[in-house]
Backbone as ProteinMPNN parsed JSONL, in Angstrom:
{"seq_chain_A": "XXXXXXXXXXXXXXXXXXXXXXXXXXXXXXXXXXXXXXXXXXXXXXXXXXXXXXXXXXXXXXXXXXXXXXXXXXXXXXXXXXXXXXXXXXXXXXXXXXXXXXXXXXXXXXXXXXXXXXXXXXXXXXXXXXXXXXXXXXXXXXXXXXXXXXXXXXXXXXXXXXXXXXXXXXXXXXXXXXXXXXXXXXXXXXX", "coords_chain_A": {"N_chain_A": [[-5.662, -5.914, 12.205], [-6.233, -4.862, 15.419], [-8.088, -2.665, 17.304], [-9.797, -0.069, 19.618], [-12.762, 2.071, 19.544], [-13.496, 5.4, 20.273], [-14.2, 5.536, 23.765], [-15.755, 2.759, 23.765], [-16.117, -0.087, 24.78], [-15.652, -2.721, 23.409], [-13.402, -4.723, 21.086], [-12.275, -3.841, 17.946], [-11.967, -5.286, 14.971], [-9.65, -4.341, 12.221], [-8.665, -3.711, 8.94], [-5.748, -2.811, 7.535], [-4.827, -0.73, 5.064], [-3.068, 0.25, 2.436], [-4.385, 1.344, 0.354], [-6.392, 2.389, 0.692], [-7.618, 5.412, 1.156], [-8.654, 6.771, 3.383], [-9.942, 6.23, 6.494], [-12.344, 3.884, 7.759], [-15.575, 2.431, 8.879], [-17.213, -0.373, 9.588], [-20.973, -0.438, 8.402], [-22.653, -2.378, 9.453], [-20.923, -2.796, 11.716], [-21.568, -0.2, 12.993], [-24.195, 0.295, 13.765], [-24.446, -2.252, 15.67], [-23.128, -0.893, 17.294], [-24.281, 1.302, 18.237], [-24.434, 3.51, 16.61], [-24.422, 6.991, 15.318], [-23.92, 7.759, 12.311], [-23.358, 10.719, 9.925], [-25.5, 11.732, 7.375], [-24.01, 12.545, 4.211], [-23.54, 14.365, 1.113], [-21.165, 13.751, 0.035], [-19.166, 11.006, -2.161], [-17.917, 7.829, -2.552], [-14.927, 5.803, -3.747], [-14.784, 2.718, -4.659], [-14.041, -0.749, -4.489], [-16.739, -1.716, -4.748], [-17.651, -0.105, -6.508], [-18.891, 3.29, -6.836], [-20.625, 5.621, -4.813], [-22.5, 7.474, -2.189], [-21.952, 8.519, 0.942], [-22.198, 8.028, 4.649], [-20.823, 9.7, 7.611], [-18.917, 9.684, 10.733], [-17.94, 11.487, 12.93], [-14.881, 13.223, 13.845], [-13.792, 11.399, 16.023], [-11.789, 8.989, 18.026], [-9.278, 6.545, 18.038], [-7.91, 3.57, 19.345], [-5.238, 2.018, 20.676], [-3.025, 0.027, 22.18], [-1.365, 2.052, 24.181], [-1.269, 3.969, 22.634], [-3.614, 6.776, 21.518], [-5.392, 8.165, 18.322], [-6.787, 10.96, 17.816], [-9.226, 12.538, 16.401], [-9.977, 11.837, 13.975], [-12.543, 11.033, 10.873], [-14.65, 8.798, 10.399], [-15.838, 7.23, 7.661], [-18.76, 5.53, 6.849], [-19.457, 2.415, 5.599], [-20.363, -0.837, 3.918], [-18.75, -3.705, 4.622], [-19.792, -6.477, 4.501], [-18.819, -8.42, 2.413], [-16.196, -8.443, 3.072], [-15.92, -9.626, 5.32], [-16.596, -12.323, 4.857], [-14.925, -13.206, 3.109], [-12.569, -13.296, 4.591], [-12.952, -14.511, 6.868], [-13.732, -13.982, 9.475], [-15.208, -10.976, 11.33], [-14.88, -8.288, 10.119], [-14.251, -5.267, 11.049], [-13.606, -2.611, 9.807], [-11.526, -0.444, 8.166], [-8.324, 0.942, 7.586], [-6.806, 3.191, 6.476], [-5.124, 5.774, 4.92], [-5.305, 8.314, 6.056], [-4.606, 7.629, 8.838], [-2.161, 6.395, 8.352], [-0.476, 8.588, 7.395], [0.099, 9.853, 9.685], [2.457, 9.023, 10.892], [5.288, 6.795, 11.129], [4.97, 3.847, 10.349], [6.035, 0.556, 11.087], [5.688, -2.366, 9.634], [6.56, -5.911, 10.644], [6.477, -8.47, 9.422], [7.481, -11.177, 10.106], [6.723, -11.484, 12.961], [4.264, -10.421, 13.103], [3.769, -8.114, 13.747], [2.838, -4.606, 14.034], [4.275, -1.672, 14.55], [3.955, 1.707, 15.471], [5.105, 4.787, 14.861], [6.897, 7.879, 16.052], [6.789, 10.789, 13.144], [10.059, 11.218, 11.446], [13.318, 10.605, 11.293], [14.122, 7.1, 10.545], [15.847, 4.116, 11.304], [16.748, 1.357, 9.347], [16.603, -2.037, 9.232], [19.37, -4.318, 8.551], [19.647, -5.849, 5.337], [17.441, -7.11, 2.946], [14.953, -4.825, 0.744], [14.842, -1.686, 0.315], [12.034, -0.138, -0.145], [10.898, 3.301, -1.945], [8.18, 5.064, -1.914], [5.789, 7.232, -3.517], [3.848, 9.276, -1.657], [0.121, 10.122, -1.76], [-2.004, 10.873, -0.871], [-3.082, 7.67, -1.913], [-0.701, 5.159, -2.261], [2.204, 4.802, -4.284], [4.215, 3.252, -6.218], [6.978, 3.349, -8.383], [8.104, 0.83, -10.397], [9.81, -1.775, -12.296], [8.679, -4.358, -14.436], [8.564, -7.171, -16.34], [8.636, -9.434, -18.371], [8.326, -10.958, -21.659], [9.519, -8.334, -21.99], [10.785, -5.636, -20.774], [8.838, -2.954, -18.712], [8.595, -0.001, -17.366], [6.766, 1.586, -14.912], [4.406, 3.332, -12.372], [2.93, 1.559, -9.964], [0.224, 0.897, -7.804], [0.294, 0.542, -4.399], [-0.804, -1.395, -2.692], [-1.587, -2.731, 0.141], [-3.808, -3.822, 1.642], [-5.019, -5.771, -0.217], [-4.728, -8.363, -0.614], [-3.389, -9.531, -2.448], [-0.73, -10.97, -4.424], [0.006, -9.445, -7.18], [-1.817, -7.514, -9.42], [-2.592, -6.895, -12.446], [-4.153, -4.468, -14.528], [-6.401, -5.64, -17.6], [-6.326, -3.672, -19.327], [-3.769, -2.816, -19.226], [-2.265, -4.628, -19.408], [-2.765, -5.436, -22.137], [-2.038, -2.948, -23.599], [0.507, -2.435, -22.625], [2.273, -4.89, -23.898], [3.985, -6.585, -22.712], [3.828, -9.163, -21.719], [4.547, -12.648, -22.69], [3.633, -14.062, -25.678], [3.082, -16.696, -25.864], [2.399, -17.864, -23.281], [0.181, -19.338, -20.775], [-2.624, -17.591, -19.174], [-4.354, -16.566, -16.504], [-7.299, -14.9, -16.009], [-8.974, -12.788, -13.642], [-12.474, -11.242, -13.297], [-13.089, -8.5, -11.99], [-14.979, -6.017, -9.988], [-15.18, -2.864, -10.302], [-15.081, 0.753, -9.097], [-13.738, 2.373, -10.654]], "CA_chain_A": [[-5.266, -5.261, 13.423], [-7.522, -4.605, 16.384], [-8.368, -1.386, 18.42], [-11.199, 0.484, 20.175], [-13.139, 3.389, 18.932], [-13.506, 5.487, 21.415], [-14.43, 4.827, 25.543], [-16.409, 1.632, 23.881], [-15.362, -1.277, 25.308], [-15.833, -3.522, 22.046], [-11.96, -4.659, 20.101], [-12.789, -4.066, 16.717], [-11.021, -5.905, 13.91], [-9.376, -3.413, 10.874], [-7.627, -3.956, 8.085], [-4.363, -1.624, 7.262], [-4.753, -0.965, 3.947], [-2.535, 1.496, 1.79], [-5.147, 1.123, -0.896], [-7.49, 3.419, 1.14], [-7.422, 7.055, 1.239], [-9.277, 7.406, 4.703], [-10.461, 5.508, 7.733], [-13.876, 3.83, 7.738], [-16.236, 1.649, 9.792], [-18.494, -1.206, 8.726], [-22.381, -0.438, 8.774], [-23.352, -3.256, 10.701], [-20.57, -2.483, 13.272], [-21.94, 0.978, 13.755], [-25.06, 0.279, 13.948], [-24.139, -2.703, 16.581], [-22.617, -0.227, 18.604], [-25.482, 2.217, 18.51], [-23.331, 4.992, 16.427], [-25.114, 7.68, 14.719], [-23.587, 8.243, 11.436], [-24.383, 11.62, 9.815], [-25.576, 11.64, 6.188], [-23.457, 13.661, 3.474], [-23.755, 13.951, -0.536], [-20.221, 13.015, -0.666], [-19.207, 9.65, -2.547], [-15.838, 7.145, -2.227], [-14.921, 4.996, -4.962], [-14.351, 1.56, -4.259], [-14.279, -2.284, -5.006], [-18.575, -1.992, -4.831], [-18.371, 1.312, -7.488], [-19.362, 4.646, -6.316], [-21.693, 5.775, -3.57], [-22.812, 8.244, -0.999], [-21.441, 7.646, 2.262], [-22.268, 9.186, 5.969], [-19.713, 9.567, 8.547], [-18.781, 9.738, 11.962], [-16.693, 12.872, 12.661], [-14.066, 13.54, 15.062], [-13.195, 10.195, 16.704], [-10.731, 8.736, 18.508], [-9.217, 5.307, 17.964], [-7.522, 3.155, 20.402], [-4.381, 1.164, 20.672], [-2.257, 0.034, 23.221], [-0.253, 2.947, 24.405], [-1.591, 4.679, 21.791], [-4.662, 7.194, 20.9], [-5.072, 8.593, 17.584], [-7.815, 11.801, 17.776], [-9.713, 13.525, 15.335], [-10.395, 10.856, 12.609], [-13.564, 10.953, 10.347], [-14.893, 7.82, 9.447], [-17.018, 7.142, 6.427], [-19.457, 4.066, 7.083], [-19.522, 1.553, 4.446], [-20.723, -2.105, 4.022], [-18.134, -4.763, 4.367], [-20.145, -7.965, 4.846], [-18.16, -8.86, 1.52], [-14.721, -8.619, 3.27], [-16.581, -10.665, 6.391], [-17.225, -13.012, 4.221], [-13.817, -13.389, 2.235], [-11.697, -13.482, 5.433], [-13.671, -15.899, 7.516], [-14.024, -13.48, 10.474], [-15.72, -10.251, 11.5], [-14.126, -7.281, 9.619], [-15.175, -3.727, 11.449], [-13.395, -1.331, 9.199], [-10.241, -0.245, 7.387], [-7.511, 2.026, 8.389], [-6.164, 3.994, 5.428], [-4.173, 6.837, 4.769], [-6.027, 9.239, 7.249], [-3.612, 7.306, 9.934], [-0.808, 6.504, 7.744], [0.018, 10.032, 6.98], [0.45, 10.699, 10.851], [3.327, 7.953, 11.542], [5.931, 5.923, 10.119], [4.18, 2.431, 10.478], [6.835, -0.803, 10.941], [5.328, -3.669, 9.801], [6.743, -7.133, 10.835], [5.982, -9.739, 9.147], [7.9, -12.454, 11.18], [6.362, -11.336, 14.069], [2.819, -10.206, 12.978], [3.494, -6.72, 14.704], [2.933, -3.284, 13.795], [4.62, -0.426, 15.554], [3.999, 3.453, 15.049], [6.723, 5.522, 15.106], [6.703, 9.584, 15.253], [7.472, 10.871, 11.821], [11.043, 11.532, 11.511], [14.118, 9.809, 10.313], [14.083, 5.778, 11.392], [17.191, 3.527, 10.754], [16.242, 0.367, 8.874], [17.306, -2.977, 9.619], [20.015, -4.759, 7.517], [18.633, -7.035, 4.576], [15.603, -6.688, 2.456], [14.961, -3.793, -0.202], [14.028, -0.703, 0.884], [10.976, 0.693, -1.092], [10.357, 4.36, -1.604], [6.675, 5.305, -2.68], [5.152, 8.33, -3.476], [2.327, 8.72, -0.99], [-0.476, 11.129, -1.895], [-3.431, 9.862, -0.472], [-2.492, 6.584, -2.212], [1.069, 4.989, -2.248], [2.092, 4.143, -5.438], [5.813, 2.757, -6.311], [7.904, 3.285, -9.537], [8.736, -0.743, -10.603], [9.876, -2.419, -13.801], [8.034, -5.963, -14.469], [9.622, -8.112, -16.819], [8.436, -10.829, -18.92], [8.611, -10.713, -23.227], [10.17, -7.207, -22.191], [10.773, -5.124, -19.704], [8.029, -1.911, -18.501], [8.844, 0.456, -16.152], [5.855, 2.213, -14.471], [4.353, 3.664, -11.44], [1.958, 0.727, -9.556], [-0.287, 1.323, -6.413], [1.203, -0.502, -3.352], [-1.867, -1.816, -1.721], [-1.123, -3.843, 1.029], [-4.93, -4.462, 1.723], [-5.729, -6.094, -1.444], [-4.804, -9.686, -0.42], [-2.592, -10.865, -3.436], [0.575, -10.331, -4.529], [0.029, -8.57, -7.619], [-2.854, -7.353, -9.982], [-2.679, -5.912, -13.645], [-5.757, -4.585, -15.464], [-6.713, -6.078, -18.772], [-5.88, -2.264, -20.438], [-2.163, -2.438, -18.919], [-1.684, -5.937, -20.453], [-3.078, -5.036, -23.719], [-1.37, -1.617, -23.736], [1.892, -2.592, -22.419], [2.244, -5.862, -24.576], [5.062, -6.937, -21.893], [3.906, -10.505, -21.298], [5.212, -13.671, -23.504], [2.758, -14.454, -26.134], [2.545, -18.25, -25.656], [1.905, -17.959, -22.135], [-1.162, -19.213, -20.385], [-2.771, -16.61, -18.276], [-5.945, -16.33, -16.086], [-7.914, -13.505, -15.711], [-10.257, -12.489, -12.856], [-13.083, -10.072, -13.523], [-13.083, -7.579, -10.419], [-15.706, -4.982, -10.23], [-14.836, -1.573, -9.711], [-15.68, 1.986, -9.556], [-12.267, 2.815, -11.361]], "C_chain_A": [[-6.185, -4.946, 14.209], [-6.795, -3.24, 17.349], [-9.454, -1.147, 18.509], [-11.483, 1.831, 19.56], [-13.547, 4.145, 20.293], [-13.408, 5.329, 22.693], [-15.423, 3.618, 24.824], [-15.397, 0.691, 24.122], [-14.951, -2.293, 24.3], [-14.276, -3.657, 21.606], [-12.568, -4.681, 18.878], [-11.731, -4.575, 15.837], [-10.865, -5.023, 12.84], [-8.257, -4.238, 9.926], [-6.929, -3.189, 7.624], [-4.572, -1.681, 6.101], [-4.1, 0.164, 3.32], [-3.126, 2.009, 0.149], [-6.333, 2.224, -0.746], [-7.026, 4.888, 1.333], [-7.949, 7.682, 2.716], [-9.547, 6.273, 5.631], [-12.139, 4.984, 7.548], [-14.471, 2.583, 8.375], [-17.02, 0.91, 8.96], [-20.108, -0.83, 9.186], [-22.872, -1.033, 10.056], [-22.514, -2.69, 12.024], [-21.122, -1.315, 13.988], [-23.304, 0.785, 13.965], [-25.504, -0.654, 15.33], [-24.001, -1.885, 17.655], [-23.331, 1.066, 18.873], [-24.99, 3.458, 18.206], [-24.767, 5.834, 15.813], [-24.545, 8.602, 13.608], [-24.391, 9.72, 10.983], [-24.11, 11.836, 8.135], [-24.722, 13.014, 5.141], [-23.531, 13.377, 1.796], [-22.195, 13.482, -0.5], [-19.809, 11.439, -1.013], [-17.652, 9.142, -2.435], [-16.427, 6.255, -3.626], [-14.161, 3.755, -4.591], [-14.339, -0.047, -4.913], [-15.882, -2.455, -5.447], [-18.382, -0.754, -5.797], [-18.309, 2.571, -6.568], [-20.481, 5.045, -5.839], [-21.523, 6.613, -2.602], [-22.372, 7.229, 0.068], [-21.932, 8.505, 3.624], [-21.086, 8.962, 6.801], [-19.809, 9.487, 10.148], [-17.362, 10.434, 12.181], [-15.865, 12.908, 14.002], [-13.933, 12.475, 15.979], [-12.516, 9.886, 16.705], [-10.703, 6.975, 18.153], [-7.761, 4.953, 18.557], [-6.56, 2.23, 20.54], [-3.666, 1.005, 21.782], [-1.374, 0.858, 23.714], [-0.28, 3.733, 23.726], [-2.95, 5.479, 21.305], [-4.6, 8.41, 19.527], [-6.814, 9.596, 17.707], [-8.116, 12.337, 16.319], [-9.827, 12.892, 13.679], [-11.935, 11.195, 11.897], [-13.714, 10.059, 9.486], [-15.937, 7.833, 8.748], [-17.285, 5.624, 6.859], [-19.43, 3.249, 5.455], [-20.034, -0.104, 4.895], [-19.181, -3.196, 3.767], [-17.823, -6.108, 4.985], [-19.112, -8.965, 4.034], [-16.253, -9.453, 1.76], [-14.695, -9.872, 4.768], [-16.035, -12.113, 5.82], [-15.849, -14.134, 3.427], [-12.327, -13.803, 3.501], [-11.893, -14.439, 6.748], [-14.058, -15.296, 8.803], [-14.274, -12.006, 10.391], [-14.624, -9.087, 11.232], [-14.722, -5.585, 9.932], [-14.632, -2.643, 10.674], [-11.874, -1.153, 8.816], [-9.561, 1.04, 7.527], [-6.324, 2.314, 7.15], [-4.929, 5.322, 5.598], [-4.416, 7.921, 6.123], [-5.196, 8.725, 8.936], [-2.505, 7.143, 9.594], [0.059, 7.403, 7.318], [0.781, 10.77, 8.14], [2.002, 10.105, 11.396], [4.02, 7.307, 10.394], [5.533, 4.637, 10.487], [5.748, 1.54, 10.16], [6.472, -1.919, 10.805], [6.036, -5.108, 9.601], [6.56, -8.463, 10.392], [6.184, -11.099, 9.781], [7.129, -12.455, 12.168], [5.102, -11.142, 14.296], [2.85, -8.877, 13.659], [3.796, -5.699, 13.992], [3.286, -2.446, 14.715], [4.628, 1.172, 14.631], [4.904, 3.941, 15.551], [6.293, 7.425, 14.975], [7.185, 10.05, 13.682], [9.0, 11.552, 12.265], [11.734, 10.731, 10.787], [14.102, 8.148, 11.257], [15.006, 4.824, 10.698], [16.385, 1.982, 10.628], [16.976, -0.722, 9.175], [18.132, -3.67, 8.355], [19.395, -5.859, 6.724], [17.513, -6.629, 4.022], [15.929, -5.739, 1.126], [13.986, -2.842, 0.439], [13.22, 0.359, -0.45], [10.691, 2.215, -1.137], [9.5, 4.989, -2.39], [6.631, 6.625, -2.961], [3.903, 8.361, -3.128], [1.672, 10.311, -1.164], [-1.717, 10.598, -2.133], [-3.567, 8.359, -0.69], [-1.29, 6.141, -2.42], [1.024, 4.426, -3.752], [3.801, 4.277, -5.862], [6.339, 2.327, -7.984], [8.231, 1.708, -9.249], [8.822, -0.798, -11.852], [9.462, -3.908, -13.57], [8.42, -6.175, -16.229], [9.154, -9.568, -17.016], [8.979, -10.88, -20.183], [9.758, -9.816, -23.042], [10.008, -6.643, -21.152], [10.121, -3.43, -19.688], [8.384, -1.495, -17.293], [7.879, 1.388, -16.245], [5.461, 2.51, -13.223], [3.121, 2.33, -11.115], [1.295, 1.219, -8.415], [-0.007, 0.023, -5.298], [-0.336, -0.624, -2.222], [-1.88, -3.029, -0.764], [-2.57, -5.109, 1.728], [-5.739, -5.452, 0.683], [-5.503, -7.651, -1.447], [-4.201, -10.57, -1.49], [-1.862, -10.034, -3.484], [0.778, -9.209, -5.88], [-0.96, -8.261, -8.919], [-2.855, -6.683, -11.204], [-3.963, -6.08, -14.258], [-5.202, -5.133, -16.706], [-5.985, -4.921, -19.952], [-4.272, -2.186, -20.07], [-1.868, -3.659, -19.974], [-1.857, -5.567, -21.672], [-2.119, -3.811, -24.067], [-0.038, -1.685, -23.826], [2.626, -3.778, -23.713], [3.72, -6.3, -23.917], [5.059, -8.561, -22.02], [4.055, -11.542, -22.747], [3.945, -14.154, -24.42], [1.892, -15.906, -25.953], [2.306, -18.911, -24.502], [0.674, -18.031, -21.675], [-1.476, -18.162, -19.558], [-4.309, -16.641, -18.044], [-6.313, -15.276, -15.8], [-9.118, -13.412, -14.66], [-10.927, -11.405, -13.041], [-13.224, -9.633, -12.08], [-14.198, -6.048, -10.679], [-15.331, -3.747, -9.55], [-15.279, -0.281, -10.064], [-14.63, 2.777, -10.682], [-12.27, 2.915, -13.189]], "O_chain_A": [[-7.23, -4.674, 13.617], [-5.689, -2.964, 17.814], [-10.297, -1.689, 17.794], [-10.607, 2.584, 19.136], [-13.889, 3.505, 21.287], [-12.301, 4.872, 22.977], [-16.256, 3.433, 25.711], [-14.212, 0.663, 23.789], [-13.8, -2.716, 24.403], [-13.702, -2.578, 21.753], [-13.423, -5.545, 18.685], [-10.574, -4.214, 16.054], [-11.942, -4.758, 12.306], [-7.373, -5.058, 10.175], [-7.653, -2.456, 6.951], [-4.564, -2.851, 5.719], [-4.588, 1.238, 3.671], [-2.627, 2.667, -0.765], [-6.994, 2.763, -1.634], [-5.893, 5.193, 1.708], [-7.703, 8.825, 3.101], [-9.176, 5.196, 5.166], [-13.014, 5.779, 7.209], [-13.719, 1.609, 8.369], [-17.468, 1.289, 7.878], [-20.39, -0.97, 10.377], [-23.276, -0.587, 11.129], [-23.037, -2.266, 13.055], [-21.209, -1.253, 15.214], [-23.543, 1.637, 14.821], [-26.443, -0.307, 16.047], [-24.565, -2.028, 18.74], [-22.91, 1.834, 19.739], [-24.967, 4.395, 19.005], [-25.909, 5.375, 15.858], [-24.565, 9.829, 13.698], [-25.526, 10.015, 11.357], [-23.008, 12.038, 7.626], [-24.872, 14.213, 5.374], [-23.572, 12.234, 1.341], [-22.068, 12.547, -1.29], [-20.113, 10.606, -0.159], [-16.604, 9.771, -2.292], [-17.497, 6.084, -4.209], [-12.982, 3.814, -4.243], [-14.787, -0.179, -6.052], [-16.219, -3.216, -6.354], [-19.498, -0.235, -5.813], [-17.569, 2.617, -5.586], [-21.476, 4.797, -6.522], [-20.425, 6.617, -2.045], [-22.357, 6.004, 0.183], [-22.008, 9.727, 3.497], [-20.397, 7.963, 6.597], [-20.884, 9.205, 10.677], [-16.219, 10.147, 11.827], [-16.343, 12.596, 15.093], [-14.004, 12.961, 17.108], [-11.865, 10.035, 15.67], [-11.702, 6.266, 18.029], [-6.744, 5.633, 18.417], [-7.154, 1.152, 20.539], [-3.659, 2.0, 22.507], [-0.266, 0.323, 23.72], [0.626, 4.555, 23.86], [-3.577, 4.752, 20.535], [-3.893, 9.411, 19.643], [-7.873, 8.968, 17.684], [-7.341, 12.486, 15.374], [-9.759, 13.456, 12.586], [-12.607, 11.799, 12.734], [-13.318, 10.056, 8.32], [-16.961, 8.402, 9.127], [-16.448, 4.763, 7.129], [-19.384, 3.821, 4.366], [-20.055, -0.476, 6.069], [-18.701, -3.305, 2.638], [-16.866, -6.678, 5.51], [-18.619, -9.973, 4.541], [-15.489, -10.224, 1.18], [-13.808, -10.658, 5.103], [-15.179, -12.816, 6.357], [-15.845, -15.355, 3.268], [-11.332, -14.466, 3.208], [-11.004, -14.949, 7.43], [-14.802, -16.037, 9.445], [-13.674, -11.479, 9.454], [-13.65, -8.94, 11.969], [-15.437, -4.914, 9.188], [-15.224, -1.58, 10.853], [-11.078, -1.929, 9.346], [-10.177, 2.104, 7.579], [-5.243, 1.74, 7.013], [-4.07, 5.487, 6.464], [-3.584, 8.136, 7.004], [-5.26, 9.412, 9.955], [-1.615, 7.612, 10.302], [1.191, 7.138, 6.914], [1.595, 11.689, 8.056], [2.625, 10.735, 12.251], [3.672, 7.217, 9.217], [6.258, 4.411, 11.455], [6.466, 1.812, 9.198], [6.772, -2.722, 11.689], [6.113, -5.515, 8.442], [6.516, -9.443, 11.135], [5.311, -11.95, 9.954], [6.685, -13.575, 12.42], [4.591, -11.491, 15.36], [1.788, -8.549, 14.186], [4.832, -5.67, 13.327], [2.634, -2.42, 15.759], [5.133, 1.53, 13.567], [5.482, 3.602, 16.584], [5.637, 8.013, 14.115], [8.108, 9.399, 13.194], [9.108, 12.284, 13.249], [11.256, 10.131, 9.824], [14.073, 8.124, 12.487], [14.917, 4.749, 9.472], [15.637, 1.514, 11.486], [18.153, -0.468, 9.433], [17.632, -3.603, 7.232], [18.705, -6.717, 7.274], [16.696, -5.876, 4.552], [16.996, -5.861, 0.524], [12.857, -3.012, 0.901], [13.645, 1.179, -1.264], [10.085, 2.517, -0.109], [9.859, 5.469, -3.465], [7.615, 7.256, -2.573], [2.967, 7.84, -3.734], [2.252, 11.362, -0.895], [-2.29, 10.095, -3.099], [-4.108, 7.709, 0.204], [-0.611, 7.033, -2.929], [0.106, 3.797, -4.279], [4.444, 5.324, -5.783], [6.117, 1.275, -8.583], [8.56, 1.318, -8.128], [8.139, -0.097, -12.598], [9.881, -4.559, -12.614], [8.485, -5.289, -17.08], [9.21, -10.53, -16.25], [10.209, -10.862, -20.154], [10.832, -10.071, -23.586], [9.088, -7.026, -20.428], [10.659, -2.612, -20.434], [8.513, -2.217, -16.304], [7.803, 2.077, -17.263], [6.228, 1.901, -12.477], [2.37, 2.106, -12.065], [1.905, 2.166, -7.919], [-0.128, -1.185, -5.503], [-0.646, 0.039, -1.232], [-2.205, -4.171, -1.09], [-2.567, -6.291, 2.07], [-6.911, -5.799, 0.833], [-6.117, -8.262, -2.321], [-4.312, -11.791, -1.594], [-1.867, -8.888, -3.035], [1.541, -8.252, -5.751], [-0.719, -9.178, -9.704], [-3.229, -5.527, -11.003], [-4.652, -7.074, -14.488], [-4.003, -5.178, -16.981], [-5.373, -5.158, -20.993], [-3.588, -1.411, -20.738], [-1.354, -3.569, -21.089], [-0.83, -5.357, -22.317], [-1.399, -3.992, -25.048], [0.622, -1.206, -24.749], [3.541, -3.325, -24.4], [4.647, -6.341, -24.726], [6.067, -9.185, -22.353], [3.639, -11.098, -23.817], [3.108, -14.739, -23.732], [0.689, -16.16, -25.915], [2.062, -20.115, -24.421], [-0.1, -17.108, -21.927], [-0.463, -17.653, -19.079], [-5.217, -16.706, -18.873], [-5.504, -14.552, -15.219], [-10.177, -13.985, -14.916], [-10.249, -10.378, -13.008], [-13.453, -10.407, -11.151], [-13.999, -5.214, -11.563], [-15.195, -3.669, -8.329], [-15.808, -0.079, -11.158], [-14.978, 3.711, -11.404], [-11.244, 3.229, -13.792]]}, "name": "protein", "num_of_chains": 1, "seq": "XXXXXXXXXXXXXXXXXXXXXXXXXXXXXXXXXXXXXXXXXXXXXXXXXXXXXXXXXXXXXXXXXXXXXXXXXXXXXXXXXXXXXXXXXXXXXXXXXXXXXXXXXXXXXXXXXXXXXXXXXXXXXXXXXXXXXXXXXXXXXXXXXXXXXXXXXXXXXXXXXXXXXXXXXXXXXXXXXXXXXXXXXXXXXXX"}
């Protein structure tokens, strides 16, 4: 999704990510915009591991018809995301914004609407998820193959895949059929 940072004229590209507990800006973008992040002792945990981050405090994020105030952006290197998506990724919008609004994502029209907190009438059809939101979004689900397992799973719409199961979960739950071929993907995380 696209937005502007404060009164800067450039339109920036953001990923909306329910798997992110904050809001962040790419380090190269911050340098290009001549922003001055404040170094901190605070660490974040992500796909690149755990590392200290700098912040841009009390910033505004502007969408057409909506300005979100008082956001603290941490600075991170998203060159890998830019390479994967094939377009410049300037930041990630996570819980810092998600907790302020009801966000309606229409995958058919590729539109995202921001609604004030309250009740919302959902359209007919589909399936309504009722996740638990505490910095990250988790959803109780049942997975089934050789046997069924009920568990809570992170709902991470920024991950770019349908479902990812850790090797530990697969080995502990033993729910997959033994004779099925499976692929594995080595993912480096700080978790």
